[in-house]
DRENGU-56973 format. One record per residue: residue in one letter; x, y, z of N, C-alpha, C in turn. Coordinates in steps of 0.02 Angstrom, whole numbers, padded with zeros to 5 digits, always signed. Each point is the difference from the previous one (the first is absolute). Example, Ala and Ser with C-alpha at 12.3 -4.5 7.8 and 13.67 -1.06 7.14 Angstrom:
BEGIN
A+00660-00284+00390-00045+00059+00000+00045+00060+00000;S-00018+00053-00036+00042+00059+00003-00039+00055+00037;
This chain:
BEGIN
M-00024+01233+00894+00036-00063+00010-00040-00047+00044;R-00031+00028+00053-00040-00042+00044-00060-00030-00038;T-00032+00041-00041-00057-00025-00040+00022-00056-00047;Y+00057+00011-00031+00027-00051-00046+00012-00066+00036;L+00030+00003+00059+00014-00061+00038-00065-00035+00021;V-00050+00038+00020-00064-00030+00018-00032-00035-00060;L+00002+00034-00058-00028-00030-00060+00038-00063-00019;V+00066+00001+00007+00040-00059-00016-00019-00058+00045;V-00007+00013+00065-00016-00053+00048-00069-00029-00014;V-00050+00043-00009-00068-00025-00009-00007-00037-00066;S+00025+00030-00055-00008-00032-00066+00041-00064-00005;T+00061+00000+00028+00041-00061-00003-00029-00055+00044;S-00027+00018+00058-00034-00050+00042-00056-00033-00039;A-00038+00041-00036-00056-00026-00040+00025-00046-00055;S+00046+00025-00040+00024-00038-00058+00034-00064+00020;S+00040+00003+00054+00041-00058+00018-00039-00056+00034;M-00063+00011+00016-00040-00054+00028+00000-00062-00045;I+00008+00011-00065-00004-00057-00046+00068-00018-00031;W+00051+00039+00013+00064-00010-00035+00032-00067+00016;G-00010-00024+00060+00030-00064+00019-00038-00060-00026;I-00062+00011-00023-00042-00057-00020-00030+00007-00069;N+00017+00054-00037-00034+00014-00063+00008-00056-00050;T+00061-00026-00009+00011-00055-00047-00039-00062+00022;L+00000-00014+00065-00037-00057+00026-00075+00009-00010;F-00023+00062+00007-00071+00017-00012-00019-00015-00072;L+00042+00020-00048-00014-00012-00071+00001-00075-00016;L+00047-00035+00029+00003-00072-00011-00061-00035+00030;D-00023+00023+00058-00058-00028+00032-00064+00013-00041;A+00002+00054-00040-00057+00016-00043-00003-00042-00063;G+00050-00044-00008-00001-00045-00057+00048+00017-00055;L+00041+00053+00009+00048+00018-00052+00063-00042+00007;S+00034-00012-00056+00065-00033+00001+00053+00051+00020;V+00062-00024+00011+00054+00046+00017+00010+00051-00056;G+00000-00024-00062+00008+00045-00057-00056+00051-00004;E-00062-00022+00012-00057+00046-00002+00003+00050+00057;A+00024-00022+00059+00005+00046+00057+00048+00057-00017;F+00057-00016-00030+00047+00053-00018-00023+00039-00060;A-00040-00031-00043-00031+00037-00055-00050+00051+00027;A-00037-00019+00053-00046+00048+00032+00039+00059+00028;N+00058-00014+00031+00043+00054+00024+00024+00043-00058;A+00012-00033-00058+00022+00037-00059-00055+00047-00025;F-00063-00022+00004-00055+00045-00019-00005+00059+00048;F+00016-00013+00063+00003+00056+00048+00052+00052-00022;T+00059-00024-00018+00052+00047-00023-00018+00029-00068;A-00037-00037-00042-00023+00027-00063-00047+00059+00012;G-00042-00007+00051-00044+00056+00018+00040+00061+00020;M+00055-00011+00035+00043+00055+00019+00033+00032-00061;V+00019-00043-00048+00029+00027-00062-00050+00044-00037;L-00062-00024-00005-00052+00037-00037-00017+00067+00032;F+00000+00002+00067-00028+00058+00034+00051+00044+00036;E+00064-00020+00002+00050+00039+00037+00003+00073-00022;V+00011+00011-00065+00008+00069-00024-00066+00039+00004;P-00057-00029-00022-00063+00038+00007-00015+00021+00072;T+00011-00045+00048-00014+00018+00070+00053+00049+00026;G+00061-00004-00026+00051+00049+00019-00019+00069-00024;V-00028+00004-00061-00023+00064-00026-00058+00027+00042;V-00044-00046+00023-00054+00022+00045+00029+00032+00062;A+00052-00030+00029+00032+00028+00060+00032+00067-00014;D+00027+00010-00060+00032+00063-00017-00048+00053-00024;T-00063-00017-00012-00050+00049-00021-00054+00011+00053;V-00034-00053+00019-00054+00005+00049+00028+00006+00071;G+00053-00036+00016+00030+00004+00066+00021-00068+00026;R+00051+00000+00043+00025-00062+00028-00050-00031+00048;R-00034+00041+00039-00049-00025+00049-00057-00037-00035;M-00027+00030-00053-00055-00031-00035+00021-00066-00031;S+00061-00003-00027+00026-00062-00028+00004-00054+00054;Y+00023+00018+00059+00006-00049+00054-00069-00026+00021;L-00049+00045+00005-00067-00021+00020-00031-00047-00052;L+00010+00015-00064-00025-00044-00052+00033-00069+00004;G+00064-00001+00017+00035-00063+00007-00028-00042+00057;A-00011+00031+00057-00026-00037+00058-00069-00029-00015;A-00043+00040-00032-00067-00024-00016+00002-00057-00050;T+00043+00004-00050+00005-00052-00051+00025-00065+00031;L+00048+00005+00046+00029-00060+00030-00051-00036+00046;V-00043+00038+00033-00053-00031+00041-00044-00044-00045;G-00023+00029-00056-00043-00037-00045+00035-00061-00030;A+00063+00008-00021+00037-00055-00032+00014-00056+00050;T+00013+00017+00062+00013-00052+00051-00063-00041+00013;L-00058+00033+00004-00063-00037+00010-00016-00043-00061;L+00019+00024-00060-00011-00040-00060+00044-00063+00001;Y+00062+00006+00023+00044-00058+00008-00032-00052+00045;L-00028+00024+00055-00032-00045+00048-00059-00037-00033;L-00039+00036-00040-00057-00031-00034+00023-00053-00049;L+00054+00014-00037+00025-00048-00049+00025-00064+00034;W+00031+00008+00058+00024-00058+00038-00058-00044+00023;Q-00053+00033+00024-00057-00037+00025-00036-00038-00056;T+00000+00028-00061-00036-00031-00055+00044-00043-00045;Q+00066-00007+00018+00047-00038-00041-00004+00023-00073;A+00007+00065-00010-00009+00031-00065+00054-00021-00049;P-00014+00005-00065+00050-00017-00051+00056+00051-00001;F+00055-00018-00034+00059+00043+00000-00014+00069-00030;A-00042+00004-00051-00015+00064-00033-00027+00051+00051;A-00041-00023+00047-00026+00045+00051+00055+00024+00047;W+00047-00044+00017+00057+00020+00042+00043+00051-00036;A+00008-00008-00065+00040+00047-00039-00031+00069+00003;G-00066+00005-00009-00034+00065+00003+00005+00032+00068;A-00010-00039+00053+00004+00026+00068+00071+00023+00016;S+00049-00035-00026+00070+00018+00012+00017+00066-00034;V-00027+00011-00060+00010+00064-00034-00030+00057+00042;L-00058-00012+00030-00031+00051+00042+00042+00015+00061;L+00030-00051+00030+00046+00011+00056+00059+00043-00022;G+00026-00015-00060+00055+00041-00026-00019+00072-00008;L-00061+00013-00024-00024+00069-00005+00000+00034+00068;G-00023-00035+00051-00002+00031+00067+00069+00021+00024;F+00049-00043-00009+00067+00016+00023+00034+00055-00041;T-00019+00008-00064+00030+00054-00039-00023+00068+00025;F-00059+00005+00027-00022+00063+00030+00044+00019+00059;F+00028-00051+00034+00044+00012+00057+00071+00017-00021;S+00026-00037-00049+00072-00006-00012+00036+00066-00007;G-00014+00038-00053+00037+00063-00009-00024+00054+00047;A-00065-00001+00015-00031+00055+00038+00028+00005+00071;T+00007-00057+00035+00021+00002+00070+00070+00027+00007;E+00046-00024-00040+00069+00023+00003+00006+00074-00019;A-00037+00019-00054+00001+00070-00021-00029+00045+00054;W-00054-00023+00033-00031+00040+00053+00049+00012+00057;L+00037-00052+00019+00048+00007+00054+00056+00049-00017;V+00030-00008-00058+00057+00043-00019-00022+00072-00007;D-00058+00012-00031-00025+00069-00005-00012+00030+00069;G-00030-00039+00044-00015+00026+00067+00063+00014+00040;L+00050-00043-00005+00063+00012+00035+00035+00062-00026;N+00000+00009-00066+00031+00060-00028-00036+00063+00021;A-00066-00003+00004-00040+00059+00017+00005+00019+00074;T+00015-00048+00042+00000+00013+00073+00071+00007+00028;G+00050+00006-00044+00068+00013+00023+00035-00059+00031;Y-00015-00059-00022+00032-00061+00026+00076+00004-00013;Q+00040-00013+00052+00072+00007-00005+00037-00066-00008;G-00034-00056+00009+00033-00064-00005+00009-00023-00072;S+00031-00059-00008+00010-00027-00067-00062-00039-00021;L-00008-00009-00066-00056-00039-00025+00008-00073+00019;E+00062-00025+00002+00010-00069+00022-00029-00011+00069;A+00012+00048+00046-00024-00008+00068-00077-00001+00002;A-00031+00043-00041-00073+00003-00001-00029-00065-00027;F+00027-00023-00056-00026-00062-00029+00016-00060+00044;A+00058+00002+00034+00018-00055+00045-00049-00005+00058;K-00022+00057+00027-00050-00002+00054-00064-00033-00024;G-00020+00017-00061-00060-00031-00028+00010-00074-00010;Q+00060-00020-00020+00013-00071-00012+00001-00039+00066;V+00028+00029+00052-00001-00032+00066-00071-00007+00025;A-00039+00054-00005-00069-00002+00022-00039-00052-00040;G+00012-00002-00066-00033-00049-00042+00021-00071+00018;G+00063-00009+00018+00024-00066+00020-00034-00024+00064;V-00007+00045+00049-00034-00018+00062-00072-00020-00014;A-00033+00041-00042-00070-00014-00017-00006-00065-00039;M+00047-00012-00045-00001-00062-00039+00011-00061+00044;M+00044+00007+00048+00012-00056+00046-00064-00018+00037;G-00033+00050+00027-00062-00013+00036-00054-00027-00045;G-00005+00029-00060-00053-00021-00046+00010-00071-00026;T+00061-00017-00019+00012-00067-00027-00008-00054+00053;I+00024+00014+00061-00009-00049+00054-00075-00009+00015;A-00035+00056+00005-00072-00003+00015-00037-00037-00056;G+00018+00015-00063-00033-00033-00056+00012-00075+00000;G+00062-00020+00014+00015-00072+00002-00035-00035+00056;V-00001+00031+00059-00034-00031+00058-00075-00004-00012;L-00029+00054-00027-00072+00000-00015-00017-00056-00050;A+00041-00006-00052-00013-00053-00050+00005-00069+00031;Q+00048-00008+00047+00011-00065+00032-00058-00018+00046;T-00025+00049+00037-00052-00013+00050-00071+00004-00028;T-00008+00034-00056-00068+00005-00030+00002-00030-00071;N+00010+00042-00049+00008-00023-00069+00036+00054-00040;L+00018-00014-00061+00040+00045-00041-00037+00064-00020;G-00067+00001+00008-00038+00059-00020-00002+00055+00051;V+00006-00018+00064-00008+00050+00054+00051+00057-00005;P+00064-00013-00015+00047+00056-00007-00020+00050-00053;Y-00036-00022-00052-00022+00046-00052-00057+00045+00026;V-00042-00027+00043-00052+00041+00031+00032+00054+00043;V+00048-00019+00041+00034+00048+00044+00037+00052-00042;R+00030-00022-00055+00035+00047-00044-00048+00053-00027;A-00060-00020-00021-00048+00048-00027-00020+00051+00054;V-00008-00023+00061-00018+00046+00055+00056+00051+00013;L+00062-00025+00001+00057+00045+00013+00010+00049-00058;L-00013-00021-00062+00005+00046-00057-00053+00055+00005;A-00059-00018+00025-00051+00051+00011+00023+00050+00053;L+00035-00025+00051+00028+00044+00051+00054+00046-00030;T+00040-00027-00047+00050+00040-00035-00033+00058-00036;F-00056-00013-00032-00037+00054-00034-00020+00054+00048;V-00025-00019+00059-00022+00050+00050+00059+00041+00025;V+00057-00033+00014+00059+00036+00024+00024+00050-00053;A+00003-00021-00063+00023+00044-00053-00048+00058-00009;W-00065-00013+00005-00050+00053-00008+00008+00054+00052;R+00016-00020+00062+00004+00048+00055+00069+00033+00005;A+00054-00036-00015+00067+00025+00017+00044+00018-00059;M-00016-00023-00059+00043+00010-00058-00023+00062-00039;H+00044+00050-00005-00015+00061-00038+00059+00016-00045;D-00014+00028-00058+00052+00016-00049+00039+00061+00022;V+00055-00011+00038+00044+00054+00023+00058+00006-00048;G+00013+00060-00024+00056+00011-00046-00017-00017-00071;F-00064-00014-00014-00022-00015-00068-00070+00027-00010;A-00009+00036-00055-00066+00027-00017-00026-00035-00062;P-00059-00031+00004-00029-00032-00060-00005+00049-00058;K+00009-00024-00060+00000+00043-00058-00071+00025-00016;P-00005+00064-00022-00065+00024-00023-00023-00041-00060;R-00060-00029+00003-00021-00045-00052-00036+00038-00056;V+00037+00043-00033-00027+00035-00058-00007-00048-00058;S+00052-00040-00011-00001-00052-00051+00037-00061+00028;V-00037-00049+00023+00031-00058+00031+00044-00037-00049;T-00024-00007-00062+00039-00036-00051+00066+00034-00014;A-00003+00067-00009+00061+00037-00014+00048-00003+00060;E-00028+00003+00060+00042-00002+00061+00034-00068+00005;M-00036-00053-00014+00029-00067+00003+00055-00008-00052;R-00011+00026-00060+00052-00004-00051+00063+00037+00022;G-00010+00058+00031+00058+00039+00023+00039-00036+00054;I-00036-00030+00047+00033-00037+00054+00037-00060-00027;L-00031-00035-00047+00033-00059-00029+00064+00020-00037;R-00002+00056-00037+00060+00022-00036+00055+00017+00050;A-00018+00038+00051+00051+00019+00050+00024-00061+00039;S-00044-00048+00011+00020-00061+00036+00048-00041-00041;M-00011-00003-00065+00047-00035-00043+00069+00032+00003;R+00000+00067+00003+00065+00036+00002+00036-00014+00065;H-00035+00002+00055+00032-00009+00066+00002-00073+00022;G-00031-00045-00040+00003-00071+00015+00048-00035-00048;L-00027-00029-00053+00042-00035-00049+00046+00046-00038;G-00016+00065-00002+00043+00048-00034+00058+00024+00043;N+00001-00018+00064+00052+00021+00046+00047-00060+00010;P+00062+00002-00027+00042-00060-00005+00006-00042+00063;P+00021+00028+00058+00007-00045+00059-00066-00030+00023;V-00055+00039-00005-00066-00025+00018-00021-00055-00048;R+00013+00012-00064-00020-00049-00052+00030-00069+00013;W+00065-00002+00012+00032-00065+00007-00024-00037+00063;L-00012+00038+00053-00025-00033+00060-00071-00026-00010;M-00040+00038-00038-00068-00022-00015+00001-00064-00044;L+00047-00004-00046+00004-00058-00044+00026-00062+00035;A+00032+00010+00058+00021-00058+00040-00058-00029+00040;A-00052+00041+00011-00055-00020+00044-00036-00064-00021;P-00014-00012-00065-00037-00061-00017+00033-00064+00024;F+00066-00004-00004+00035-00061+00019-00003-00010+00076;A+00014+00052+00038+00001-00006+00073-00070-00013+00027;A-00050+00037-00027-00068-00007+00026-00030-00068-00018;G+00012-00023-00061-00028-00064-00020+00027-00057+00042;V+00065+00001+00013+00030-00053+00041-00023+00005+00072;S-00004+00061+00027-00020+00007+00070-00071-00024+00012;G-00045+00012-00049-00068-00024+00007-00004-00075+00004;Y+00038-00034-00044+00002-00073+00004+00033-00022+00065;G+00056+00032+00018+00036-00020+00060-00042+00001+00062;F-00044+00050+00006-00041+00005+00060-00058-00050-00001;Y-00037-00002-00055-00061-00041-00001+00015-00074-00007;A+00056-00017-00033+00018-00071-00005+00026-00027+00067;A+00022+00045+00044+00027-00022+00065-00053-00035+00041;Q-00064+00019-00009-00053-00031+00041-00005-00075-00013;P-00014-00022-00062-00005-00072-00010+00068-00035+00004;Y+00054+00035-00019+00066-00031+00001+00022-00017+00072;L-00010+00047+00046+00019-00012+00069-00044-00055+00031;L-00064-00001-00017-00043-00054+00025+00023-00067-00028;E+00023+00000-00062+00026-00062-00030+00061-00024+00038;L+00046+00046+00017+00060-00018+00038-00018-00019+00071;Y-00052+00032+00028-00021-00014+00068-00033-00069+00006;G-00030-00022-00057-00031-00065-00001-00074-00001+00016;S-00032+00059-00004-00072+00004+00014-00031+00052-00046;S-00048-00020-00040-00029+00045-00049-00056+00044+00027;D-00023-00011+00061-00056+00039+00027+00018+00036+00065;S+00064+00011+00013+00021+00038+00060+00000+00075-00017;Y-00060+00029-00002-00006+00069-00021+00035+00048+00047;A+00002-00017+00064+00035+00043+00048+00074+00004-00016;I+00030-00055-00024+00070+00000-00019+00010+00048-00059;A-00046-00002-00048+00004+00045-00057-00004+00073+00022;G-00045+00014+00048-00005+00067+00026+00062+00022+00037;L+00029-00045+00039+00062+00016+00036+00058+00012-00048;A+00002-00038-00055+00052+00010-00050-00005+00069-00031;A-00062+00022-00015-00009+00067-00027+00017+00053+00053;A-00014-00015+00063+00018+00046+00054+00076+00007+00005;L+00036-00054-00014+00072+00004+00001+00025+00049-00053;V-00032-00001-00058+00017+00049-00052-00014+00071+00025;A-00055+00008+00037-00015+00065+00029+00053+00022+00049;G+00024-00047+00042+00054+00016+00046+00063+00021-00036;A+00014-00034-00055+00058+00019-00041-00010+00070-00030;Q-00062+00015-00018-00015+00067-00026+00013+00053+00052;I-00018-00014+00062+00014+00048+00054+00075+00011+00007;A+00038-00055+00002+00072+00005+00007+00031+00037-00059;G-00023-00016-00061+00026+00034-00059-00016+00074+00000;G-00062+00017+00018-00019+00071+00003+00039+00038+00053;A+00009-00032+00058+00036+00033+00055+00073+00013-00018;S+00028-00043-00042+00071+00007-00018+00011+00042-00062;A-00054+00023-00033+00007+00033-00065+00042+00063+00005;S-00014+00042+00050+00038+00063+00006+00073-00014+00014;L+00013-00048+00043+00069-00019+00016+00036-00027-00061;V-00034-00042-00038+00029-00029-00060+00016+00054-00051;S-00047+00047-00010+00011+00053-00050+00058+00045+00019;R+00011+00010+00066+00056+00042+00022+00066-00037-00007;A-00002-00065-00001+00062-00040-00003+00029-00001-00071;F-00041+00019-00049+00023-00001-00069-00003+00070-00030;R+00048+00015-00042+00003+00067-00030-00058+00012-00048;R-00021-00053-00035-00052+00009-00050-00057-00050+00012;R-00061+00022-00013-00058-00043+00011+00001-00061-00047;T+00027+00010-00059+00002-00057-00047+00045-00057+00026;S+00049+00016+00043+00041-00052+00029-00042-00046+00045;V-00045+00031+00038-00045-00039+00042-00044-00046-00043;L-00027+00027-00055-00044-00038-00043+00037-00058-00034;L+00062+00011-00020+00039-00053-00031+00014-00057+00048;I+00023+00017+00060+00019-00051+00049-00062-00040+00022;T-00055+00034+00015-00060-00036+00022-00028-00044-00055;S+00005+00023-00062-00025-00041-00056+00038-00066-00006;V+00065+00003+00009+00040-00061-00004-00017-00046+00059;L-00007+00028+00060-00016-00041+00058-00069-00031-00005;I-00047+00036-00031-00067-00028-00011+00004-00060-00045;A+00039+00005-00054+00007-00056-00047+00031-00061+00034;V+00052+00012+00040+00033-00055+00035-00049-00034+00048;S-00040+00040+00036-00049-00028+00047-00051-00044-00037;L-00022+00023-00058-00050-00038-00038+00028-00067-00023;V+00063+00000-00022+00032-00063-00020+00001-00049+00059;L+00020+00024+00058+00006-00044+00058-00068-00024+00024;I-00051+00043-00004-00068-00021+00018-00022-00058-00044;G+00017+00005-00064-00020-00052-00047+00038-00065+00009;L+00060+00003+00029+00042-00060+00005-00008-00038+00066;V-00020+00035+00054-00003-00035+00065-00062-00045+00003;S+00003-00048+00043-00057-00046+00009-00025-00001+00072;N+00027+00046+00041-00018+00003+00071-00045+00061+00012;F-00056-00010+00035-00048+00053+00012+00032+00060+00035;W+00037-00013+00053+00027+00056+00040+00054+00038-00039;A+00040-00036-00039+00050+00035-00041-00034+00044-00052;A-00053-00025-00031-00037+00040-00049-00031+00061+00033;L-00023-00008+00062-00031+00056+00036+00051+00055+00014;V+00060-00019+00021+00053+00049+00013+00020+00036-00065;L+00008-00038-00053+00019+00030-00064-00055+00046-00026;L-00062-00018+00012-00056+00044-00019+00005+00067+00037;A+00019-00003+00064+00008+00061+00039+00056+00043-00027;I+00056-00031-00020+00056+00037-00029-00021+00033-00065;W-00034-00037-00042-00025+00027-00063-00045+00062+00012;A-00046-00007+00046-00047+00055+00014+00036+00060+00030;T+00050-00012+00042+00037+00056+00031+00037+00040-00053;M+00032-00034-00047+00036+00035-00053-00048+00041-00043;F-00057-00030-00016-00050+00036-00040-00025+00061+00038;A-00012-00007+00065-00026+00055+00040+00052+00055+00009;A+00063-00017+00007+00052+00050+00008+00008+00042-00062;A-00011-00030-00059+00009+00036-00063-00058+00047-00015;M-00060-00017+00023-00059+00036-00022+00000+00074+00019;P+00013+00021+00063+00001+00072+00014+00053+00038-00039;V+00057-00033-00012+00053+00032-00039-00023+00013-00071;R-00033-00049-00029-00027+00008-00068-00054+00054-00002;Q-00044+00001+00049-00052+00051+00003+00029+00070+00004;A+00051+00009+00042+00032+00065+00007+00034+00021-00065;F+00032-00047-00032+00033+00013-00064-00049+00028-00051;L-00057-00033-00008-00049+00021-00050-00034+00065+00019;N-00022+00006+00063-00038+00059+00020+00042+00064-00003;G+00065-00006+00012+00042+00059-00002+00009+00029-00069;L-00019-00037-00052+00010+00022-00069-00066+00012-00037;I-00056+00001+00036-00065+00008-00033-00034+00063+00028;P-00024+00045-00043-00036+00059+00023-00067-00018+00032;S-00024+00042+00045-00062-00014+00036-00060-00009-00047;D-00006+00043-00051-00059-00002-00043-00008-00065-00038;Q+00055-00035-00012-00003-00063-00037+00018-00060+00043;R+00008+00011+00065+00028-00053+00042-00044-00063+00001;A-00065+00008+00011-00043-00060+00004-00001-00038-00066;T-00001+00037-00056-00003-00034-00064+00064-00037-00016;V+00058+00031+00015+00064-00033-00013+00007-00062+00045;L-00019+00007+00063+00004-00058+00045-00048-00055-00022;S-00057+00020-00027-00046-00050-00026+00029-00034-00062;S+00035+00038-00041+00033-00030-00058+00052-00050+00021;D+00037+00015+00054+00049-00047+00027-00035-00063+00024;N-00056+00008+00035-00038-00057+00023-00029-00040-00058;L-00019+00036-00054-00026-00034-00059+00052-00049-00028;L+00062+00024-00007+00053-00043-00026+00013-00059+00046;A-00001+00014+00065+00009-00055+00048-00056-00051-00006;S-00061+00024-00007-00057-00046-00007+00005-00039-00065;G+00025+00033-00053+00009-00035-00063+00045-00060+00007;G+00052+00007+00040+00044-00057+00014-00037-00056+00035;G-00045+00020+00047-00039-00051+00035-00047-00037-00045;V-00028+00035-00050-00047-00032-00047+00034-00058-00037;V+00063+00010-00017+00036-00051-00039+00037-00050+00044;I+00037+00026+00049+00046-00042+00038-00036-00044+00051;Q-00050+00028+00036-00035-00041+00050-00031-00063-00029;P-00041+00005-00053-00029-00062-00027+00052-00045-00031;A+00054+00028-00029+00053-00041-00029+00034-00042+00054;L+00016+00032+00056+00031-00037+00055-00050-00048+00033;G-00064+00021+00001-00051-00046+00026-00006-00062-00043;K+00003+00008-00067-00001-00058-00045+00062-00043+00010;A+00057+00033+00010+00062-00037+00014-00007-00041+00064;A-00033+00029+00050-00012-00037+00063-00046-00059-00011;D-00049+00008-00045-00045-00056-00016+00039-00058-00030;V+00049+00017-00043+00036-00052-00037+00058-00028+00040;W+00042+00044+00029+00062-00021+00033-00003+00000+00076;G-00047+00039+00028-00003+00008+00072+00018+00071+00020;F-00018+00018+00062+00011+00068+00023+00075+00018+00005;G+00041-00047+00023+00071+00013+00009+00035+00020-00064;P-00004-00040-00054+00032+00020-00063-00026+00066-00027;A-00064+00015+00011-00026+00064-00023+00032+00058+00037;Y+00017-00009+00064+00036+00052+00037+00069+00012-00031;V+00033-00053-00022+00066+00007-00031-00006+00039-00065;V-00051-00015-00040-00012+00037-00062-00013+00074+00016;G-00039+00011+00053-00014+00069+00020+00063+00039+00018;A+00048-00034+00030+00064+00032+00018+00035+00026-00063;G-00001-00041-00053+00031+00022-00063-00035+00061-00028;I-00066+00002+00005-00037+00059-00024+00017+00061+00042;Q+00006-00009+00065+00017+00055+00046+00066+00033-00021;L+00048-00038-00022+00065+00028-00019-00004+00046-00061;L-00055-00004-00037-00007+00044-00059-00009+00073+00019;V-00012+00014+00064-00007+00070+00020+00068+00036+00003;L+00054-00038+00006+00065+00031+00011+00022+00046-00056;P-00006-00019-00065+00021+00047-00053-00039+00066+00002;F-00063-00003+00017-00040+00061+00002+00022+00046+00058;I+00015-00029+00057+00024+00041+00056+00067+00032-00017;L+00043-00038-00034+00065+00028-00020-00010+00058-00049;L-00048-00006-00046-00014+00055-00046-00027+00061+00037;A-00044-00012+00049-00026+00056+00041+00057+00034+00038;R+00048-00039+00021+00056+00026+00039+00043+00048-00041;R+00007-00012-00065+00045+00041-00040-00034+00060-00032;E-00068+00003+00002-00036+00054-00033-00009+00060+00046;R-00012+00058-00031-00016+00061+00037-00073+00017-00012;A-00030+00032+00049-00070+00019-00006-00009+00055-00052;I-00061+00008-00026-00014+00054-00047+00011+00067+00034;T+00015+00050-00039+00023+00064+00028-00053+00036+00040;D-00063-00011-00016-00052+00035+00038-00030-00044+00054;A+00043-00039+00033-00022-00042+00055-00029+00043+00055;P-00046-00025+00040-00033+00040+00051+00048+00022+00055;P-00018+00053+00036+00044+00026+00052+00020-00051+00052;D-00046-00046+00018+00017-00047+00053+00051-00052-00021;A+00017-00001-00065+00054-00045-00022+00067+00035+00002;E+00000+00067+00016+00061+00039-00002+00017+00030+00068;K-00021-00034+00053+00015+00024+00067+00075+00004+00010;K+00021+00044+00043+00071+00014+00007+00037-00049+00046;T-00037-00045+00032+00035-00048+00042+00039-00048-00044;A+00051-00029+00028+00042-00047-00038-00042-00059-00025;D-00047-00023+00041-00040-00057-00019-00041+00015-00061;E-00031+00059-00002-00043+00017-00056+00040+00019-00062;Q+00061+00023+00008+00043+00011-00059+00016-00067-00033;V+00010-00051+00041+00010-00067-00027-00061-00022-00038;L-00060+00014+00027-00062-00019-00033-00005+00033-00068;A+00017+00065-00005-00004+00035-00063+00046-00031-00052;R+00056-00029+00023+00045-00034-00045-00020-00072-00012;A-00054-00021+00035-00024-00070-00002+00052-00047+00028;
């Protein structure tokens, strides 16, 4: 758990250096608003292409190796982004670099979560999965707050490229930390007698315990709508808030706005265990937070005051953050260890697929109508997750669900019933 928290802090500090200014960085490189969100869509397209293959790598070669490959790929892709900005490269080059960034994050996505759950199970962890994931979310929120503020201030006092240099250095540090401290506990890499046959077997089993498992399936199918809208909601906030603030080059304000989202993430993560205990079923939490997210998005799109939009952005982020550990616990409790990274990568694949379509669509809407109306449209898309959560709520897990989905505590019995 300590290693997981250290990795979360270091990697999130690195990644978040640019989160508050990324859209502004792309616009400064000569891209239009639509092209900037299209570049983000190519990033998510890269995640779609590589999620399952890298998940299989984590389930065959090992979670640690997958993480190291991710850190190394992200260092190279970040430096490439910096080069494209300096040379005012055409959009096609940004698209290729964004796909490479997506590849780097797919090495992280399923592997990190699977590594944590396997390690906790192997070392006799007695707490709930919500509590474990919530600790990571709080740690990530603290790191994001520091990273986004630092990135905004650096961009304001120097230029938009410096945060990318710092990000590359911190990602290199992430590689070193993972190399020294991350070990596959509770998971043994598969004997590579036939890599192709092993991958086929993992994919078959992953389909059974992922899309073939009714409650998991419906929650996975809700992911594209929620993830696509959240991507737009976060990245559009940078230029939208500056527009409401009345200054297009106040990069520190953009960084502070992203830091506010980080603070909301801390609050949401800290309240996750309390929220989950307050409701009999995890799907109740997901339903309520989904509705509140949609309402927040509508109000963000309708207000014309900077401070009101900032408060509503914090509410939106808090609801999203409170739901995330609950969703993670729901899925992990129903997935066997041997297929965990691949199934989680499949879930991320579907989420990324939503980003490929929804982010550029909302970005184009912002080009035509403005950022505010696009937020209102995003709220309507967010509500499409509700039928899927209701379907997950009524389904039962497949009969050979893993032991950790059948714990005898009342909370885990609820999980088994979805």
